[in-house]
C-alpha positions in Angstrom: 0.0 0.0 0.0 3.0 2.3 0.5 3.8 1.8 -3.1 0.3 2.7 -4.2 0.5 5.9 -2.1 3.8 6.8 -3.7 2.4 6.2 -7.2 -0.3 8.8 -6.5 2.1 11.1 -4.6 0.0 10.7 -1.4 1.7 10.7 2.0 1.5 7.3 3.7 1.2 6.5 7.4 1.4 3.3 9.4 -0.8 2.3 12.3 1.4 0.2 14.6 -0.6 -2.0 17.0 2.3 -3.1 19.2 4.5 -1.1 21.6 6.8 1.8 20.8 9.6 -0.4 22.4 8.9 -3.2 19.9 8.9 -0.7 17.0 12.3 0.4 18.2 13.6 -3.2 18.4 12.4 -3.9 14.8 14.2 -0.8 13.5 17.3 -1.7 15.5 17.5 -5.2 14.2 16.9 -4.1 10.6 19.7 -1.5 11.0 22.3 -3.9 12.3 21.3 -6.5 9.7 21.5 -4.1 6.7 24.4 -1.9 7.8 26.5 -4.2 9.9 25.6 -7.5 8.0 24.6 -9.2 11.2 22.1 -12.0 11.2 19.7 -11.7 14.1 19.2 -15.5 14.0 22.5 -15.7 15.7 20.9 -14.3 18.9 19.1 -17.7 19.4 20.4 -19.3 22.6 22.7 -16.4 23.1 23.7 -14.7 26.4 24.3 -11.4 24.6 22.7 -8.2 25.8 21.8 -5.6 23.2 21.8 -1.8 23.3 18.3 -1.3 21.8 17.7 2.4 21.6 14.1 2.2 22.6 15.0 0.5 26.0 16.7 2.0 29.0 18.3 -1.4 30.0 20.4 -3.7 27.9 18.0 -6.2 26.2 18.9 -9.9 26.8 18.9 -12.0 23.6 17.3 -14.8 25.6 14.0 -12.9 25.6 14.2 -12.0 21.9 10.7 -12.3 20.3 10.4 -15.7 18.5 9.5 -13.9 15.3 13.1 -12.6 15.1 14.6 -16.0 15.5 12.9 -18.0 12.8 14.0 -17.4 9.2 10.5 -17.6 7.7 9.3 -14.8 10.1 12.5 -12.7 10.3 12.7 -11.8 6.6 9.2 -10.2 6.4 9.8 -8.5 9.8 13.0 -6.9 8.5 11.3 -5.9 5.2 8.4 -4.3 7.2 10.9 -2.3 9.2 12.6 -1.0 6.0 9.2 0.1 4.6 8.3 1.8 7.9 11.3 4.2 7.3 9.7 5.4 4.1 6.4 6.6 5.5 5.5 10.1 6.7 4.7 8.9 10.2 3.8 6.0 12.5 0.7 6.0 14.7 1.4 3.9 17.7 -1.1 2.4 20.2 0.6 3.7 23.3 0.7 6.9 25.3 3.5 9.2 26.3 3.3 8.8 30.0 3.6 5.0 29.7 6.4 4.6 27.1 8.1 8.0 27.3 11.6 6.7 26.9 10.8 4.5 23.9 8.7 7.2 22.2 11.4 9.8 22.6 14.0 7.5 21.2 12.1 7.2 17.9 13.1 10.1 15.7 12.4 9.3 12.0 9.8 8.9 10.8 7.8 10.9 13.3 5.8 8.8 15.9 2.3 9.7 17.1 1.4 8.0 20.4 -2.5 8.2 20.4 -3.4 5.3 22.7 -4.6 3.4 24.5 -7.0 2.4 21.8 -9.1 -0.3 23.3 -12.3 -2.1 22.4 -14.0 -1.7 25.8 -17.5 -0.9 24.7 -20.2 -1.6 27.3 -18.1 -3.6 29.7 -19.7 -6.8 30.9 -22.8 -6.6 28.7 -22.0 -9.8 26.8 -20.1 -11.6 29.6 -21.6 -14.9 30.7 -23.6 -14.3 33.9 -22.2 -17.4 35.6 -18.7 -15.9 35.5 -19.8 -12.4 36.6 -22.0 -13.7 39.4 -19.1 -15.8 40.7 -16.9 -12.7 40.7 -19.6 -10.8 42.5 -19.3 -13.2 45.4 -15.6 -12.8 45.9 -13.9 -10.2 48.1 -12.3 -7.1 46.7 -9.0 -7.6 44.8 -8.9 -11.2 46.0 -8.9 -13.1 42.6 -6.0 -13.9 40.4 -7.2 -14.1 36.8 -5.2 -16.4 34.4 -5.7 -15.8 30.7 -3.3 -16.3 27.8 -4.9 -14.7 24.8 -6.8 -16.0 21.8 -3.9 -18.2 20.7 -2.6 -19.2 24.2 -2.7 -22.8 25.4 -0.5 -25.3 27.2 0.4 -29.0 27.1 -1.3 -31.3 29.7 2.0 -31.5 31.7 2.1 -27.7 31.9 -1.5 -27.5 32.8 -0.9 -29.8 35.8 2.0 -27.6 37.0 -0.3 -24.5 36.9 -3.0 -26.3 38.8 -0.5 -27.4 41.4 0.7 -23.8 41.8 -2.8 -22.4 42.2 -3.8 -25.0 44.7 -0.6 -24.5 46.8 -0.9 -20.7 46.7 -4.3 -20.8 48.3 -5.4 -17.7 46.4 -8.8 -17.4 44.8 -8.5 -17.8 41.0 -10.4 -17.6 37.7 -8.6 -19.7 35.1 -9.3 -19.5 31.3 -8.1 -23.0 30.4 -8.0 -23.7 26.6 -7.3 -26.9 24.6 -4.3 -26.6 22.2 -4.9 -27.3 18.5 -3.8 -30.7 17.2 0.0 -30.9 16.6 1.1 -29.3 13.3 -2.3 -27.6 12.7 -2.5 -23.8 12.6 -5.7 -23.1 14.5 -7.0 -21.4 17.6 -7.3 -23.1 20.9 -10.7 -24.4 21.8 -12.6 -25.1 25.0 -12.4 -28.5 26.8 -15.7 -30.3 27.1 -14.5 -31.6 30.4 -11.4 -29.9 31.9 -11.0 -32.7 34.4 -9.3 -34.7 31.6 -6.1 -32.6 31.8 -6.3 -31.4 35.5 -4.9 -33.3 38.4 -7.3 -35.8 39.9 -9.6 -34.2 42.4 -8.3 -30.6 41.7 -11.7 -29.2 40.9 -13.2 -30.7 44.1 -10.4 -29.5 46.3 -10.5 -25.9 44.9 -14.3 -25.6 44.5 -14.5 -23.1 47.3 -11.8 -20.7 46.0 -11.5 -21.2 42.2 -13.3 -21.5 38.9 -12.0 -23.0 35.7 -13.6 -21.7 32.5 -13.0 -21.8 28.8 -13.1 -18.7 26.7 -13.0 -15.6 28.9 -14.6 -12.1 28.5 -11.2 -10.6 29.4 -12.2 -6.9 29.5 -15.3 -7.6 31.7 -13.2 -9.7 34.1 -10.4 -7.1 34.4 -12.9 -4.4 35.1 -14.4 -6.3 38.0 -13.4 -5.1 41.5 -12.8 -8.7 42.7 -9.8 -9.1 40.4 -6.5 -8.3 42.1 -4.0 -9.8 39.7 -3.6 -11.0 36.1 -1.4 -13.8 34.9 -1.0 -12.9 31.3 0.8 -13.7 28.1 1.5 -9.9 27.7 -0.1 -9.4 24.3 0.0 -5.7 23.8 -3.8 -5.3 24.0 -3.8 -7.3 27.3 -1.1 -5.1 28.7 -3.0 -1.9 27.8 -6.3 -3.4 29.2 -4.6 -4.3 32.5 -3.2 -0.8 32.8 -6.5 0.8 31.9 -8.2 -1.1 34.8 -5.3 -0.9 37.2 -4.7 -4.6 37.5 -1.0 -5.7 38.1 0.4 -8.4 35.8 2.5 -11.5 36.3 4.2 -11.9 33.0 4.3 -15.3 31.2 4.8 -14.5 27.4 4.2 -17.3 24.9 4.6 -16.1 21.3 5.0 -13.1 18.9 6.5 -10.0 20.5 5.2 -10.9 24.0 8.7 -11.6 25.5 9.7 -8.0 24.8 6.4 -6.7 26.3 7.1 -8.7 29.4 10.6 -7.4 29.7 9.4 -3.9 29.3 6.7 -4.3 31.9 8.9 -6.0 34.5 12.3 -4.4 34.1 11.8 -1.1 32.2 8.6 0.1 33.8 8.3 -1.8 37.1 4.6 -2.4 36.5 4.6 -6.3 36.5 6.3 -9.3 38.2 7.8 -12.2 36.3 6.8 -15.8 36.1 9.0 -16.7 33.1 9.7 -14.0 30.6 12.0 -16.2 28.4 9.3 -18.8 27.9 8.2 -19.6 24.3 5.6 -22.0 23.0 8.2 -23.4 20.7 10.4 -24.5 23.6 9.9 -27.8 25.4 10.4 -26.1 28.8 7.9 -27.0 31.5 7.6 -24.2 34.0 7.4 -25.9 37.4 4.8 -25.5 40.1 7.1 -23.7 42.6 8.2 -21.1 40.0 4.6 -20.4 39.0 3.5 -20.3 42.7 6.2 -17.8 43.5 5.1 -15.5 40.7 1.4 -15.7 41.8 2.4 -14.9 45.4 4.5 -11.9 44.2 1.6 -10.7 42.2 -1.1 -11.0 44.8 1.2 -9.8 47.6 2.3 -6.8 45.5 3.3 -4.2 48.0 1.2 -1.0 48.4 3.7 1.2 46.6 3.8 -0.9 43.5 0.0 -1.3 43.4 -0.2 2.5 43.8 2.1 2.8 40.8 -0.1 0.7 38.6 -3.2 2.6 39.7 -1.4 5.9 38.9 -0.6 4.7 35.4 -4.2 3.6 35.0 -5.3 7.2 35.8 -2.7 8.5 33.3 -4.0 6.2 30.6 -7.5 7.7 30.9 -6.3 11.3 31.1 -4.2 10.8 28.0 -7.4 10.4 25.9 -9.2 13.4 27.4 -9.1 16.9 25.9 -5.7 18.4 26.8 -4.2 14.9 27.4 -1.1 13.7 25.6 -2.8 11.3 23.2 -5.4 13.9 22.4 -2.6 16.4 21.6 -0.7 13.9 19.4 -3.9 12.9 17.5 -4.5 16.6 16.7 -0.9 17.0 15.7 -1.2 14.0 13.4 -4.4 15.5 11.8 -2.7 18.8 11.2 0.3 17.2 9.6 -1.9 15.2 7.3 -3.8 18.3 6.3 -0.5 20.2 5.7 0.8 17.4 3.5 
């Protein structure tokens, strides 16, 4: 589409749905690939730390997004980054107060942070009443919500470790448990007809008083509920922005795409999340053990008052950014003026 715009001498802009930090990583890897003839595939299983301009801290290669480490995905990713440099500007779904360092590191082409752009709609209107009624009966901020996105699922062995961690932690939980697609088939996860087939024997009975296992989850409605006190998440960018919007702290467990970078940014750059395992990938054969998951859940639900306050403050900033006079409102206006001038 950039070529079409160029043919008609029309300025082109990109809407980038991930973070400003990830945009910076894409441009950095494309630069070292093209100018320094370095193959990013070499970062696989590397202990290197990279000076990515959009990050304050050195970026460990061990949490490199899997798209950068597979040849069939790397080539189009690098080509996209090259084309991004040709446009008049990039609109990013983020806001200045959230990713100030990353945004300010991106010079050319100009970046317009106009987020958070979220599909919140009428929160809870289409959510299953069984789920919402269960949450209504739980104490304030007492529930840990586990949900791993539209493509997130785990093997039976990993499911059992998660169940073990939840049971040992003793915290109330709402768990969106999905069945993986058949091996080798590119498809979305589905719901189990009977989750007991993959859970430890007796788990549902032993946790009946404190937990609920569901299939597909109305994530926005659940995060908006006052009973939810923590979110074990894959750190997809929409999920990150939703958690910030509703002021719910995250325990980061990335699975695919650019989620490892999002998790690193939330935990180490911004201090707005805790870690379960940020170098996890669905392509690996690693099983995250019960004690490691339990430790992450405890850190999440025992989040100290100052850190919870920090998440709540960022939540307020995310809402103010969209109001008249807010940073995203300003940048949207600036973008419109630039389009009109071009």
